[in-house]
C-alpha positions in Angstrom: 147.3 67.6 324.0 143.9 66.9 324.1 140.6 68.1 325.0 137.4 67.0 325.5 134.9 69.6 325.9 131.4 68.3 325.6 128.5 66.3 324.8 125.6 66.9 323.0 122.2 64.8 323.4 123.4 61.4 324.0 120.8 58.9 324.2 119.2 58.1 327.5 120.4 54.9 329.3 119.3 55.2 332.8 115.2 55.3 333.2 113.5 57.4 335.2 111.3 55.2 337.6 107.6 55.9 336.7 107.6 59.6 336.4 110.8 60.9 336.6 112.9 61.7 333.3 115.3 59.3 331.7 118.6 60.3 331.7 122.7 58.8 331.5 125.6 59.3 333.4 128.2 59.5 331.2 131.9 59.9 330.7 134.3 59.4 328.4 137.3 57.1 327.4 140.6 57.9 325.5 141.8 54.7 324.2 145.4 54.0 321.8 144.8 51.0 319.6 148.6 49.4 319.7 149.4 46.2 318.0 149.7 43.3 320.7 153.1 42.0 321.1 154.4 39.8 318.5 151.5 39.1 316.2 149.1 40.8 313.9 146.5 42.0 316.4 145.9 44.7 317.9 144.8 45.8 321.0 143.1 48.9 323.2 145.1 50.8 325.8 143.7 53.2 328.1 145.3 56.7 327.9 142.6 59.0 330.0 139.1 58.9 331.5 137.0 61.8 332.1 134.6 62.2 335.6 131.3 60.9 335.1 128.0 63.6 335.1 125.4 62.8 336.4 121.7 62.9 335.1 122.4 64.4 332.1 122.4 63.9 328.3 124.5 67.2 327.4 127.6 66.7 329.4 130.3 69.3 329.9 133.8 67.6 331.2 135.9 70.6 329.8 138.8 67.6 330.9 142.5 68.5 328.8 144.6 65.7 329.1 148.6 65.3 327.7 149.9 61.8 327.0 153.6 60.3 326.7 153.0 57.3 324.6 156.4 55.3 326.4 158.5 57.2 324.2 156.9 56.1 321.0 156.7 58.7 317.9 153.6 59.7 317.8 152.4 58.2 313.5 150.5 59.5 311.3 148.1 56.1 311.4 148.0 55.6 315.3 144.5 55.3 316.6 142.9 57.2 318.7 139.4 56.1 319.5 137.5 57.9 321.9 134.1 56.1 323.6 131.9 57.8 325.9 129.9 55.0 328.3 126.9 55.4 331.5 128.7 54.6 334.0 
């Protein structure tokens, strides 16, 4: 299980216009890093994505995800990546 609770002090990616306040519309994507078939190269597989929180630099997601990785056993060396984007 993975819980994405909140973000704090994110970088503003959206300009607020001439007099507006700068903000972002952040969301989080969760990826696993897996080997590409038959090669030593790696690929990212998206596991989940939070909802977008509009105009917020300290978003609250409170999102819960449960993963089954196609019958693969969890390995201690499995990389899970969390990336924050602006929509």
